[in-house]
VOVEX-36909 format. One record per atom (N, C-alpha, C): x, y, z. Coordinates in steps of 0.001 Angstrom, whole numbers, padded with zeros to 6 digits, always signed. Layout:
BEGIN
XYZ...
END
This chain:
BEGIN
+158748+077460+064329+158091+076870+063177+157969+077897+062078+158408+077548+060871+158351+078482+059759+157014+078463+059068+156821+079440+058174+155635+079454+057331+156104+079662+055906+155277+079207+054965+155678+079301+053573+154462+079428+052695+154701+079800+051464+153628+079822+050489+153371+078404+050005+152370+078259+049154+152044+076965+048592+153265+076344+047933+153590+075070+048260+154772+074435+047699+154611+074203+046199+155260+075035+045395+155203+074840+043971+153941+075370+043317+153013+075903+044101+151702+076398+043646+150935+075320+042909+151502+074774+041848+150892+073638+041177+152012+072792+040619+152018+071534+040962+153071+070663+040490+153166+069447+041374+154039+068537+041019+154173+067290+041750+155385+067364+042672+155146+067125+043952+156225+067043+044927+156566+065584+045171+157836+065267+045168+158291+063894+045399+159085+063841+046697+158709+062914+047550+159307+062815+048884+159983+061458+049049+161141+061479+049654+161965+060283+049795+161382+059327+050834+161725+058038+050728+161304+057088+051761+161747+057543+053154+160825+057439+054096+161083+057774+055504+161453+059241+055727+161164+060092+054756+161408+061529+054935+160501+062076+056032+160980+063085+056728+160196+063745+057770+160170+065245+057509+159009+065829+057498+158879+067282+057427+158360+067769+058772+159138+068545+059516+158667+069036+060809+157471+069970+060641+156800+070220+061720+155604+071062+061696+155932+072415+061057+155101+072806+060093+155311+074050+059360+153944+074605+058961+153956+075832+058482+152709+076517+058163+152782+077110+056767+151671+077050+056032+151575+077655+054709+150654+078871+054780+151110+079974+054206+150300+081192+054227+149048+081042+053375+149143+080295+052277+148013+080123+051369+147432+078730+051507+146114+078639+051374+145488+077331+051346+145837+076608+050051+145836+075285+050087+146108+074508+048878+145531+073109+049014+145507+072393+047895+144991+071029+047824+146159+070093+047540+146294+069045+048330+147321+068021+048098+146632+066723+047689+146929+066247+046473+146360+065003+045947+147459+063945+045952+147255+062869+046667+148284+061843+046800+148207+060907+045593+149272+060906+044781+149330+060087+043576+149974+058733+043830+150923+058681+044745+151616+057430+045025+152253+057456+046396+152553+056274+046929+153154+056193+048253+152155+056534+049338+152646+057138+050406+151757+057514+051495+152525+058136+052642+151785+058740+053545+152410+059392+054695+151380+059643+055781+151880+059941+056950+151021+060375+058051+151131+061886+058173+149983+062533+058231+149969+063974+058479+149331+064233+059832+149961+065088+060607+149416+065500+061904+149386+067013+061921+148185+067580+061970+148080+069030+061906+146839+069553+062576+146477+070775+062212+145355+071443+062859+144040+070703+062642+143933+069940+061550+142695+069216+061254+142671+067820+061856+143764+067401+062503+143826+066064+063075+145025+065297+062557+145020+063999+062814+146129+063134+062409+145544+061972+061610+146081+061737+060436+145516+060690+059586+146588+060146+058646+146372+058925+058158+147258+058297+057185+146647+058495+055803+147436+059017+054872+146936+059251+053522+147635+058321+052540+146895+057907+051510+147380+056958+050513+146897+057425+049141+147322+056772+048071+146899+057203+046740+145378+057296+046604+144943+058375+045969+143516+058621+045809+142938+059514+046879+143727+059796+047918+143245+060675+048980+143675+062114+048713+142890+063025+049248+143096+064461+049046+143089+065140+050406+144061+066017+050639+144087+066820+051864+143923+068285+051458+142878+068916+051987+142612+070326+051706+143095+071138+052901+144048+072023+052652+144615+072860+053706+144047+074278+053603+143655+074837+054731+143282+076239+054777+144517+077104+054942+144364+078417+054752+145515+079290+054951+145851+079379+056433+147147+079514+056697+147716+079643+058031+147572+078380+058875+147171+077252+058267+147116+076011+059029+148485+075350+059029+148769+074585+060078+150088+073973+060257+149955+072454+060315+151031+071773+059914+151037+070316+059977+152468+069808+059858+152663+068550+060264+153913+067841+060015+153587+066614+059183+154604+066068+058501+154405+064906+057648+155499+063879+057901+155074+062611+058018+156004+061497+058183+155745+060525+057030+156695+060441+056097+156507+059640+054896+156882+058188+055156+156206+057290+054430+156399+055871+054631+157594+055315+053876+157688+053999+053854+158847+053324+053272+158950+053538+051765+157844+053880+051109+157864+054125+049659+157957+055609+049324+158055+056466+050336+158012+057892+050065+156631+058281+049580+156522+059350+048808+155216+059771+048301+155380+060694+047113+154371+060673+046250+154266+061590+045127+152950+062346+045305+153045+063665+045410+151885+064480+045776+151697+065604+044766+150490+065707+044236+150133+066791+043328+149578+067946+044148+150245+069098+044092+149796+070286+044818+149039+071212+043870+147862+071650+044312+146996+072493+043495+146504+073682+044297+146166+074785+043632+145605+075933+044363+144253+075582+044957+143973+076144+046115+142704+075857+046798+141532+076519+046078+140415+075798+046043+139192+076303+045423+138340+076985+046486+137884+078238+046261+137012+078893+047244+135790+078033+047549+135471+077947+048828+134304+077183+049243+134582+075735+049584+135758+075223+049214+136127+073849+049569+136739+073862+050967+136028+073274+051903+136436+073354+053303+137673+072497+053567+138558+072934+054456+139711+072116+054828+139268+070761+055373+140043+069742+055069+139727+068400+055524+140398+067364+054661+140023+066104+054854+140609+064999+054105+139490+064213+053440+139766+063725+052231+138753+062979+051502+139382+062183+050379+138580+061821+049385+139050+061009+048272+138500+061547+046948+139172+061182+045860+138626+061372+044519+138829+060056+043759+138130+059901+042624+138144+058612+041944+138854+058621+040591+139516+059725+040200+140201+059758+038905+141489+060556+039024+142507+059914+039580+143790+060586+039779+144441+060967+038453+144348+060085+037472+145014+060344+036199+144478+061614+035541+143158+061797+035559+142568+062982+034952+143023+064240+035687+143055+064180+037018+143512+065334+037796+144938+065706+037418+145807+064692+037291+147208+064952+036948+147337+065505+035530+146563+064959+034598+146642+065441+033217+146147+066881+033107+145054+067189+033802+144539+068559+033788+145555+069530+034385+146241+069100+035431+147199+069973+036114+148350+070363+035200+148700+069501+034248+149782+069835+033319+149427+071030+032450+148144+071192+032141+147705+072275+031247+147141+073468+032007+146358+073172+033070+145633+074240+033768+145415+073834+035221+146301+074253+036116+146185+073847+037522+144848+074224+038157+144288+075366+037780+143022+075760+038391+141872+074891+037893+141936+074476+036644+140929+073535+036147+141057+072197+036873+142298+071774+037133+142514+070532+037879+141962+070654+039299+142179+071814+039924+141662+072031+041275+140140+071988+041280+139498+072595+040269+138041+072561+040183+137552+071132+039971+138279+070365+039162+137947+068963+038922+137984+068177+040238+139050+068383+041006+139181+067691+042291+138052+068108+043240+137748+069403+043282+136706+069884+044184+135345+069278+043855+135055+069129+042570+133763+068566+042158+133623+067106+042572+134737+066382+042614+134695+064946+042898+135127+064599+044306+135427+065604+045086+135917+065385+046455+134819+064772+047322+135162+063702+048005+134254+063055+048947+134931+063031+050315+134292+063647+051276+134885+063758+052610+135051+062391+053254+136174+062206+053943+136447+060983+054690+136557+061322+056173+136050+060430+056995+136132+060647+058445+137254+059822+059061+138095+059226+058224+139161+058359+058736+140258+059216+059362+140368+059137+060661+141408+059839+061408+141889+058950+062535+143109+059177+062993+143569+058479+064180+142701+058907+065364+142543+058010+066303+141669+058311+067448+142311+057892+068763+143630+058062+068865+144318+057835+070134+144107+059080+070999+144577+059041+072236+144280+060169+073128+144860+061495+072626+146050+061547+071962+146487+062852+071450+145504+063439+070437+144853+062555+069661+143904+063020+068658+142605+063483+069303+142206+062807+070371+141020+063241+071111+141273+064607+071747+142486+064804+072269+142818+066103+072848+142856+067177+071769+143449+066867+070617+143489+067838+069519+142084+068236+069098+141182+067266+068988+139797+067560+068610+139125+068425+069662+139384+068139+070937+138789+068937+072011+139307+070368+071985+140589+070549+071685+141175+071889+071633+140653+072673+070431+140404+071974+069306+139823+072662+068148+138407+073120+068457+137650+072285+069148+136256+072606+069466+136169+073702+070512+137070+073648+071484+137035+074610+072591+138457+075092+072876+138902+076169+072209+140256+076683+072443+140484+077202+073857+139444+077268+074670+139599+077677+076066+139748+076472+076995+139808+075271+076421+139889+074048+077215+141102+074064+078142+140895+073728+079401+141996+073606+080364+142598+072207+080226+143899+072133+079981+144530+070861+079638+144681+069949+080853+145061+070502+082004+145276+069653+083187+144005+068918+083602+142849+069585+083743+141623+068842+084075+141266+067800+083017+141516+068140+081742+141220+067157+080685+142076+065913+080877+143372+066104+081132+144269+064964+081324+143811+064102+082495+143461+064731+083580+143030+063966+084759+141713+063252+084500+140857+063847+083682+139553+063232+083403+139689+061931+082617+140789+061789+081873+141003+060547+081112+142080+059674+081751+142476+060020+082979+143406+059194+083732+144855+059300+083318+145246+060467+082790+146622+060663+082350+147313+061726+083185+148627+061570+083332+149419+062587+084024+149594+063797+083114+149311+065021+083575+149429+066203+082709+150799+066359+082054+151875+066022+082774+153214+066148+082191+153412+065165+081044+152913+063945+081214+153056+062956+080146+152181+063318+078956+151053+063983+079210+150188+064438+078123+150934+065436+077242+151614+066367+077857+152345+067370+077092+153410+066717+076219+154177+065773+076774+155234+065109+076010+154655+064249+074891+153629+063480+075210+153041+062591+074213+152376+063349+073083+151717+064436+073409+151073+065246+072376+152117+065849+071449+153216+066329+072020+154275+066927+071214+154902+065903+070275+155041+064653+070724+155573+063612+069841+154630+063372+068661+153329+063403+068912+152359+063115+067856+152167+064291+066910+152139+065524+067445+151747+066690+066652+152870+067697+066402+154009+067485+067035+155125+068390+066777+155021+069723+067475+154120+069852+068410+153963+071079+069175+153291+070736+070502+153381+071627+071464+152764+071361+072762+151255+071591+072694+150497+070958+073587+149051+071235+073600+148733+072697+073890+149558+073375+074679+149308+074797+074954+149464+075632+073682+150492+075323+072888+150679+076046+071632+149554+075713+070648+149171+074447+070582+148070+074027+069710+146794+074774+070098+146560+074893+071409+145368+075608+071903+145423+077080+071525+146587+077717+071690+146723+079130+071335+146489+079336+069844+147033+078441+069019+146862+078600+067583+145415+078374+067161+144708+077464+067833+143286+077278+067539+142512+078550+067879+142850+079159+069008+142194+080414+069395+142523+081524+068399+143768+081542+067931+144186+082578+066983+143475+082424+065649+143346+081195+065153+142615+080981+063901+141157+081394+064041+140584+081138+065206+139200+081554+065450+139100+083076+065431+140103+083751+065991+140106+085220+065973+140290+085746+064554+141145+085099+063769+141336+085516+062380+140045+085387+061591+139294+084314+061830+138007+084164+061155+137043+085259+061595+137076+085607+062884+136192+086650+063389+136587+088048+062935+137878+088204+062586+138363+089524+062163+137696+089981+060872+137351+089029+060008+136692+089364+058749+135337+090003+059038+135176+091240+058641+133910+091931+058848+133672+092423+060267+134683+092345+061139+134512+092786+062529+134292+094289+062575+133277+094709+063279+132940+096134+063335+133290+096785+064673+133637+095985+065663+133986+096542+066962+135468+096848+067055+135922+097089+068263+137340+097354+068480+138102+096031+068564+139412+096110+068358+140222+094908+068491+140275+094434+069937+140145+095355+070875+140085+094957+072286+138848+094105+072534+137729+094470+071910+136504+093678+072052+136669+092292+071429+137328+092246+070265+137564+090957+069616+138450+090081+070493+139492+090681+071071+140394+089924+071944+139624+089326+073118+138762+090123+073722+137985+089635+074862+137026+088523+074441+136395+088701+073294+135427+087699+072821+136098+086368+072520+137336+086414+072034+138023+085190+071634+138911+084607+072728+138866+085167+073922+139555+084561+075052+141001+084967+075253+141445+086072+074610+142797+086567+074837+142830+087459+076071+144009+087557+076676+144127+088358+077894+143828+089822+077622+144265+090332+076464+144019+091721+076095+144345+091899+074613+144230+093114+074115+144483+093369+072693+145929+093061+072321+146852+093371+073201+148266+093114+072911+148527+091619+072754+147870+090817+073592+148012+089363+073502+147494+088866+072152+146353+089371+071732+145801+089040+070417+146772+089440+069309+147283+090664+069374+148172+091168+068327+149426+090317+068215+149992+089902+069345+151206+089072+069311+150914+087715+068671+149791+087122+069035+149446+085799+068508+149181+085856+067011+148458+086877+066560+148157+087013+065138+149430+087282+064341+150281+088158+064852+151531+088477+064159+152444+087258+064093+152471+086454+065153+153308+085256+065142+152835+084262+064089+151526+084200+063866+150972+083250+062907+151051+083755+061475+150808+085036+061268+150650+085558+059906+151767+086499+059467+152535+087015+060415+153553+088000+060085+153014+089419+060015+151708+089588+060257+151084+090913+060198+150238+091145+061441+150150+092395+061923+149277+092693+063049+147817+092695+062599+146873+092532+063527+145453+092487+063159+144978+093714+062388+145505+094899+062707+145080+096116+062006+145390+096009+060519+146589+095505+060183+146974+095363+058780+146119+094304+058085+145864+093212+058777+145063+092152+058175+143640+092619+057901+143077+093392+058829+141718+093887+058621+141688+094856+057444+142715+095686+057309+142781+096612+056182+142892+095850+054866+143701+094773+054849+143843+093980+053629+142529+093307+053265+141757+092873+054287+140468+092237+054028+139509+093210+053362+139511+094446+053814+138648+095466+053219+139079+095758+051784+140398+095878+051565+140905+096169+050222+140612+095030+049249+140496+093804+049787+140247+092643+048925+138752+092427+048702+137942+093415+049010+136501+093351+048793+135840+092187+049506+136338+091924+050701+135682+090916+051524+136072+089485+051213+137071+089275+050346+137509+087908+050099+138068+087323+051396+137583+086164+051751+137942+085597+053039+138795+084356+052879+139847+084284+053671+140712+083100+053656+140077+081992+054458+140115+080786+053944+139556+079645+054678+140472+078438+054554
END
């Protein structure tokens, strides 16, 4: 799975009918405002259907796949506003957001953030319940969970991968890694201590997971956090 910067930083992305974007990751957080059409997104925040007037807020290093509908989609991409938590919601003035974006993308992003209303509309099939459980508890054992809901563990792995574009084990590892990245900000102990606290086998395991997600080892990321005067990615 690749990673990329914000698509276009600010601008309108147009997607063809029935287009599919495989699971991918963006290094920078961003705001996606759906202007027309619609699609299903399945990612770290869950799986949901988005339509015009809906907004998806992505944090940095989060991953998702997109399945566009029969009409394709027109999506306004904006830089993320600090303090706006990742999630899905709505706004009530798409035209104003689009007009502001033509002149000042950051003003448009602030406009969207001020009017953003969180939505709880998400798919709630068993893959989504498992995804939510893995986000809440990255140490969750998948086989006992599958048996507790009457599913075969092998079929769970296949079905989850069809819905989310990755295996539940990988989804669990990435949830643990994001939790470690959040803990890295301001961490005063050793990286071995952080690895143990976040459920990694050892410091090397933590370093491999962080590097796979971000392209940088934890030592470099912690140094960059200090140089950035404590600015935290969310």
